[in-house]
Residue frames as a rotation matrix with the C-alpha (Angstrom) as fourth column:
MET 1
0.928 -0.353 0.117 -25.93
-0.224 -0.280 0.934 3.15
-0.297 -0.893 -0.339 -4.45
ALA 2
0.478 -0.866 -0.148 -22.17
0.022 0.181 -0.983 3.35
0.878 0.467 0.105 -4.70
GLY 3
0.980 -0.160 0.118 -19.51
-0.128 -0.054 0.990 2.83
-0.152 -0.986 -0.073 -2.09
ILE 4
0.274 -0.956 -0.104 -15.82
-0.421 -0.023 -0.907 2.79
0.865 0.292 -0.408 -1.31
VAL 5
0.873 -0.176 -0.455 -13.92
0.468 0.561 0.683 0.57
0.135 -0.809 0.572 1.15
PHE 6
0.531 -0.731 0.428 -11.07
-0.569 -0.682 -0.460 2.48
0.628 0.000 -0.778 2.88
LEU 7
0.770 -0.395 -0.501 -8.06
0.571 0.777 0.265 0.74
0.285 -0.490 0.824 4.38
LYS 8
0.819 -0.571 -0.056 -5.20
-0.430 -0.676 0.598 2.10
-0.380 -0.466 -0.799 6.48
THR 9
0.745 -0.667 0.019 -1.63
0.523 0.566 -0.637 1.79
0.414 0.485 0.770 5.28
ASP 10
0.568 -0.666 -0.484 1.87
0.299 -0.381 0.875 2.60
-0.767 -0.642 -0.018 6.49
ASN 11
-0.593 -0.799 -0.098 3.22
0.111 -0.202 0.973 2.93
-0.798 0.566 0.208 2.93
LEU 12
0.328 0.890 -0.318 0.70
-0.160 -0.279 -0.947 4.54
-0.931 0.361 0.050 0.59
ARG 13
0.190 -0.278 -0.942 2.82
-0.951 -0.292 -0.105 4.70
-0.245 0.915 -0.319 -2.57
LYS 14
-0.854 -0.512 0.093 3.93
-0.490 0.851 0.190 1.04
-0.176 0.117 -0.977 -2.25
MET 15
-0.404 0.787 0.466 0.30
0.258 0.587 -0.767 -0.07
-0.878 -0.190 -0.440 -1.91
VAL 16
0.472 0.588 -0.657 -0.85
-0.455 -0.477 -0.752 2.02
-0.755 0.654 0.042 -4.88
GLU 17
-0.219 -0.635 -0.741 1.93
-0.974 0.101 0.201 0.62
-0.053 0.766 -0.640 -7.08
PHE 18
-0.889 -0.080 0.450 1.13
-0.144 0.983 -0.111 -2.97
-0.434 -0.164 -0.886 -6.00
TYR 19
-0.070 0.963 0.261 -2.58
0.274 0.270 -0.923 -2.67
-0.959 0.007 -0.283 -6.76
LYS 20
0.406 0.091 -0.909 -1.86
-0.755 -0.528 -0.389 -0.90
-0.516 0.844 -0.146 -10.07
SER 21
-0.605 -0.744 -0.282 0.41
-0.782 0.489 0.387 -3.86
-0.150 0.454 -0.878 -10.97
ILE 22
-0.826 0.369 0.425 -2.57
0.313 0.929 -0.198 -6.23
-0.468 -0.030 -0.883 -10.67
GLY 23
-0.582 0.546 0.602 -4.84
0.740 0.050 0.671 -4.15
0.336 0.836 -0.434 -12.91
SER 24
0.348 0.702 -0.621 -6.30
0.858 -0.506 -0.091 -1.41
-0.378 -0.501 -0.778 -10.70
LYS 25
-0.197 -0.334 0.922 -6.28
0.673 -0.730 -0.121 2.23
0.713 0.596 0.369 -11.75
VAL 26
-0.831 -0.064 -0.553 -6.07
0.466 -0.622 -0.629 5.40
-0.304 -0.780 0.547 -9.67
TRP 27
0.024 0.931 0.364 -9.57
0.940 -0.145 0.307 6.85
0.339 0.335 -0.879 -9.53
LEU 28
0.769 0.179 0.613 -8.83
0.003 -0.961 0.277 9.77
0.639 -0.211 -0.740 -7.23
ASP 29
-0.173 -0.872 -0.458 -5.60
0.810 0.139 -0.570 10.88
0.561 -0.470 0.682 -5.55
GLN 30
0.789 0.514 0.337 -6.25
0.191 -0.726 0.661 13.00
0.584 -0.457 -0.671 -2.44
GLY 31
0.197 -0.813 0.548 -2.66
-0.745 -0.487 -0.455 13.19
0.637 -0.319 -0.702 -1.23
ASP 32
-0.660 -0.459 0.595 -2.65
-0.747 0.486 -0.454 11.04
-0.081 -0.744 -0.664 1.90
CYS 33
-0.059 0.660 0.749 -5.58
-0.077 0.745 -0.663 8.93
-0.995 -0.097 0.007 0.56
VAL 34
-0.723 -0.125 -0.680 -5.75
-0.682 -0.033 0.731 7.32
-0.114 0.992 -0.062 -2.89
ILE 35
0.213 0.853 0.476 -8.89
-0.449 0.518 -0.728 5.68
-0.868 -0.059 0.494 -4.24
LEU 36
-0.858 -0.497 -0.129 -8.35
-0.386 0.458 0.800 2.86
-0.339 0.737 -0.585 -6.71
LYS 37
0.303 0.933 -0.195 -10.78
-0.829 0.157 -0.537 1.33
-0.470 0.325 0.821 -9.18
HIS 38
-0.893 -0.419 0.162 -10.80
-0.293 0.816 0.499 -2.26
-0.341 0.398 -0.852 -10.35
ASP 39
-0.653 0.741 0.158 -13.77
0.522 0.288 0.803 -2.59
0.549 0.607 -0.575 -12.73
ASN 40
0.229 0.821 0.523 -16.72
0.046 -0.546 0.837 -1.69
0.972 -0.167 -0.162 -10.43
PHE 41
0.561 -0.111 -0.821 -14.75
0.803 0.315 0.506 -2.05
0.202 -0.942 0.266 -7.18
LEU 42
0.333 -0.426 0.841 -13.68
-0.188 -0.904 -0.384 1.20
0.924 -0.030 -0.381 -5.52
PHE 43
0.751 -0.176 -0.637 -11.26
0.652 0.356 0.670 0.92
0.109 -0.918 0.382 -2.61
GLY 44
0.628 -0.484 0.609 -8.95
-0.234 -0.864 -0.446 3.42
0.742 0.137 -0.656 -1.03
PHE 45
0.203 -0.657 -0.726 -5.79
0.914 0.394 -0.101 3.49
0.353 -0.643 0.680 1.03
CYS 46
0.800 0.009 0.601 -5.08
-0.155 -0.963 0.221 6.25
0.580 -0.270 -0.768 3.54
GLU 47
-0.244 -0.956 -0.160 -1.69
0.149 0.126 -0.981 6.81
0.958 -0.263 0.111 5.15
ARG 48
0.572 0.437 0.694 -2.35
-0.664 -0.251 0.705 6.01
0.482 -0.864 0.147 8.80
GLY 49
-0.636 -0.769 0.060 -0.66
-0.632 0.475 -0.612 4.15
0.442 -0.427 -0.789 11.64
GLY 50
-0.139 0.568 0.811 -1.93
-0.870 0.322 -0.374 1.40
-0.473 -0.758 0.449 13.90
GLU 51
-0.380 0.107 0.919 -3.40
0.123 0.990 -0.064 -2.03
-0.917 0.088 -0.390 13.14
ILE 52
-0.359 0.151 -0.921 -3.74
-0.786 -0.582 0.211 -2.11
-0.504 0.799 0.328 9.36
THR 53
-0.672 -0.046 -0.739 -4.35
-0.629 0.563 0.536 -5.67
0.392 0.825 -0.407 8.18
LYS 54
-0.938 0.237 0.253 -6.59
0.002 0.732 -0.681 -7.48
-0.347 -0.638 -0.687 10.66
GLY 55
-0.297 0.936 0.189 -9.93
0.241 0.265 -0.934 -8.87
-0.924 -0.232 -0.305 9.48
TRP 56
0.180 0.361 -0.915 -9.87
-0.727 -0.578 -0.371 -7.87
-0.663 0.732 0.158 5.79
LEU 57
-0.349 -0.254 0.902 -10.28
0.525 0.744 0.412 -9.99
-0.776 0.618 -0.126 2.67
LEU 58
-0.048 0.285 -0.957 -10.34
-0.694 -0.698 -0.173 -8.15
-0.718 0.656 0.232 -0.65
THR 59
-0.099 0.117 0.988 -11.77
0.490 0.870 -0.054 -10.29
-0.866 0.479 -0.143 -3.45
PHE 60
-0.325 -0.054 -0.944 -11.16
-0.734 -0.615 0.287 -9.40
-0.596 0.787 0.161 -7.08
PHE 61
0.152 0.406 0.901 -13.12
0.241 0.869 -0.432 -11.26
-0.958 0.283 0.035 -9.73
TYR 62
-0.630 -0.517 -0.580 -12.32
-0.519 -0.275 0.809 -11.82
-0.578 0.811 -0.095 -13.38
LYS 63
0.175 0.746 -0.642 -14.13
-0.981 0.080 -0.176 -13.03
-0.080 0.661 0.746 -16.48
THR 64
0.681 0.032 -0.732 -12.25
-0.363 0.883 -0.299 -16.31
0.636 0.469 0.613 -16.90
SER 65
0.908 -0.406 0.106 -10.16
0.137 0.526 0.839 -18.84
-0.396 -0.747 0.533 -15.02
GLN 66
0.391 -0.794 0.465 -7.40
0.864 0.143 -0.482 -18.16
0.317 0.591 0.742 -17.57
GLU 67
0.344 -0.220 0.913 -7.16
-0.128 -0.974 -0.186 -14.57
0.930 -0.053 -0.363 -16.29
VAL 68
0.899 -0.002 0.438 -6.87
-0.436 0.086 0.896 -15.94
-0.040 -0.996 0.076 -12.73
ASP 69
0.734 -0.648 0.203 -4.07
0.631 0.762 0.147 -18.27
-0.250 0.020 0.968 -13.88
ALA 70
0.294 -0.624 0.725 -2.22
0.580 -0.486 -0.654 -15.41
0.760 0.612 0.219 -15.59
LEU 71
0.525 -0.050 0.850 -2.40
-0.533 -0.797 0.283 -13.31
0.663 -0.601 -0.445 -12.43
TYR 72
0.957 -0.198 0.211 -1.19
-0.044 0.622 0.782 -16.26
-0.286 -0.757 0.587 -10.35
GLU 73
0.512 -0.807 0.295 1.87
0.828 0.373 -0.417 -16.57
0.226 0.458 0.860 -12.57
LYS 74
0.174 -0.393 0.903 2.61
0.102 -0.905 -0.413 -12.90
0.979 0.165 -0.118 -11.98
MET 75
0.302 0.102 0.948 2.09
-0.796 -0.521 0.309 -13.16
0.525 -0.848 -0.076 -8.21
LYS 76
0.467 -0.085 -0.880 3.57
0.147 0.989 -0.017 -16.59
0.872 -0.122 0.474 -7.37
ASP 77
-0.566 -0.817 -0.111 5.89
0.268 -0.055 -0.962 -15.10
0.779 -0.575 0.250 -4.75
LEU 78
-0.758 0.350 0.550 2.99
-0.633 -0.598 -0.492 -13.64
0.157 -0.721 0.676 -2.74
ALA 79
0.100 0.880 -0.464 0.47
-0.647 0.412 0.642 -16.42
0.756 0.235 0.611 -3.39
GLU 80
-0.356 -0.112 0.928 -0.55
-0.887 0.352 -0.298 -18.66
-0.293 -0.929 -0.225 -0.49
THR 81
0.101 0.421 0.901 -2.38
0.031 0.904 -0.426 -21.23
-0.994 0.071 0.078 -2.59
LYS 82
-0.954 -0.258 0.152 -2.37
0.132 0.094 0.987 -22.41
-0.269 0.962 -0.056 -6.18
PRO 83
-0.438 0.849 -0.295 -5.46
-0.899 -0.409 0.156 -21.66
0.012 0.333 0.943 -8.28
GLN 84
-0.984 0.177 0.009 -8.12
0.176 0.982 -0.063 -24.30
-0.020 -0.061 -0.998 -7.72
LYS 85
-0.376 0.924 0.068 -11.79
-0.128 -0.125 0.984 -24.94
0.918 0.361 0.165 -8.18
ASN 86
-0.921 0.275 0.276 -14.10
-0.280 0.026 -0.960 -24.48
-0.272 -0.961 0.053 -5.21
ASP 87
-0.783 0.618 -0.071 -17.12
0.395 0.581 0.712 -26.74
0.481 0.529 -0.699 -5.84
LYS 88
-0.363 0.666 -0.652 -19.22
0.845 -0.059 -0.531 -25.28
-0.392 -0.744 -0.541 -3.05
TYR 89
0.085 0.349 -0.933 -19.33
0.042 -0.937 -0.346 -21.82
-0.995 -0.009 -0.095 -4.64
ASN 90
0.559 0.083 0.825 -18.54
0.759 0.348 -0.549 -22.92
-0.333 0.934 0.131 -8.23
ILE 91
0.902 -0.378 -0.208 -15.57
-0.414 -0.894 -0.172 -20.57
-0.120 0.241 -0.963 -8.48
TYR 92
0.524 -0.851 -0.022 -11.91
0.738 0.467 -0.487 -20.84
0.425 0.239 0.873 -9.48
ARG 93
0.895 -0.094 0.436 -9.58
-0.261 -0.903 0.341 -18.97
0.362 -0.419 -0.833 -7.14
PHE 94
0.045 -0.833 -0.552 -6.32
0.747 0.395 -0.535 -18.52
0.663 -0.388 0.640 -5.31
PHE 95
0.944 0.214 -0.250 -5.33
0.329 -0.596 0.732 -16.64
0.008 -0.774 -0.634 -2.17
SER 96
0.007 -0.949 0.316 -2.49
0.677 -0.228 -0.700 -14.24
0.736 0.219 0.640 -1.70
LYS 97
0.298 -0.006 -0.954 -1.25
0.811 -0.527 0.256 -11.36
-0.504 -0.850 -0.152 0.45
ASP 98
0.841 -0.160 0.517 -0.58
0.188 -0.810 -0.556 -7.76
0.508 0.564 -0.651 -0.39
PRO 99
-0.038 -0.997 0.072 2.75
0.216 -0.079 -0.973 -6.23
0.976 -0.022 0.218 0.63
GLU 100
-0.466 -0.088 0.880 1.38
-0.741 -0.504 -0.443 -5.24
0.483 -0.859 0.170 4.04
GLY 101
-0.994 -0.081 0.079 -0.13
-0.111 0.851 -0.513 -8.66
-0.026 -0.518 -0.855 4.75
ARG 102
-0.199 0.980 0.016 -3.82
-0.805 -0.155 -0.572 -8.18
-0.558 -0.127 0.820 3.86
ASP 103
-0.442 0.159 0.883 -5.63
0.279 0.960 -0.034 -11.25
-0.853 0.231 -0.468 2.61
LEU 104
-0.327 0.296 -0.897 -6.49
-0.864 -0.479 0.157 -11.24
-0.383 0.826 0.413 -1.10
GLU 105
-0.130 0.346 0.929 -8.62
0.311 0.904 -0.293 -13.58
-0.941 0.251 -0.225 -3.17
PHE 106
-0.539 -0.040 -0.842 -8.57
-0.755 -0.420 0.503 -13.68
-0.374 0.907 0.196 -6.96
GLN 107
-0.469 0.476 0.744 -11.43
0.188 0.877 -0.443 -15.58
-0.863 -0.068 -0.501 -8.53
ALA 108
-0.787 0.417 -0.455 -13.56
-0.575 -0.229 0.785 -16.28
0.223 0.880 0.420 -11.57
PHE 109
-0.016 0.854 0.519 -17.15
-0.663 0.380 -0.645 -17.48
-0.748 -0.354 0.561 -11.36
LEU 110
-0.933 -0.326 0.156 -17.54
-0.133 0.712 0.690 -20.77
-0.336 0.623 -0.707 -13.23
HIS 111
-0.213 0.925 0.315 -21.25
0.917 0.301 -0.263 -20.14
-0.338 0.233 -0.912 -13.84
GLU 112
-0.240 0.216 0.946 -23.09
0.612 -0.723 0.320 -17.33
0.754 0.656 0.042 -15.56
ILE 113
-0.369 0.168 -0.914 -23.44
0.772 -0.492 -0.403 -14.13
-0.517 -0.854 0.052 -13.55
GLU 114
0.611 0.605 0.510 -25.42
0.768 -0.609 -0.199 -11.01
0.190 0.514 -0.837 -14.31
PHE 115
0.227 -0.648 -0.727 -22.68
0.362 -0.637 0.680 -8.43
-0.904 -0.418 0.090 -14.80
ASN 116
0.953 0.077 0.293 -22.07
0.300 -0.363 -0.882 -5.94
0.038 0.929 -0.369 -17.60
TRP 117
0.212 -0.967 -0.144 -18.28
0.854 0.111 0.509 -5.96
-0.476 -0.231 0.849 -18.03
HIS 118
-0.174 -0.277 0.945 -18.38
0.831 -0.555 -0.010 -3.13
0.528 0.784 0.326 -20.60
THR 119
0.767 0.531 0.361 -19.89
0.251 -0.766 0.592 -0.74
0.590 -0.363 -0.721 -18.06
TYR 120
0.937 -0.339 -0.078 -16.90
0.021 -0.171 0.985 -1.07
-0.347 -0.925 -0.153 -15.72
ASN 121
0.291 -0.889 0.353 -13.90
0.933 0.345 0.100 -1.14
-0.211 0.300 0.930 -18.06
């Protein structure tokens, strides 16, 4: 099974450029909707009005905590927390916002996970 999460936006091009700046790639551009790919995560933004940010948390995960730290350095201005270990879930993460105020989490698992990184690059 495959899937895509779609989110509404008031500024499609700004959102696409932001998510590209953190490592996502355009998978499919449909004009008023653009689907992005970040490894095996497909998510799309569609130009729409109304309530756009309530209730969403997009989590991006990386191979190492060093990659999380590097992204934090790039996103310090938007970050809401510094990278830190979460013992309950054995992850290393920080929280941020996208330019329209959606909650973002960037994390690395600190334990082995079953995931083929080569399949999704």
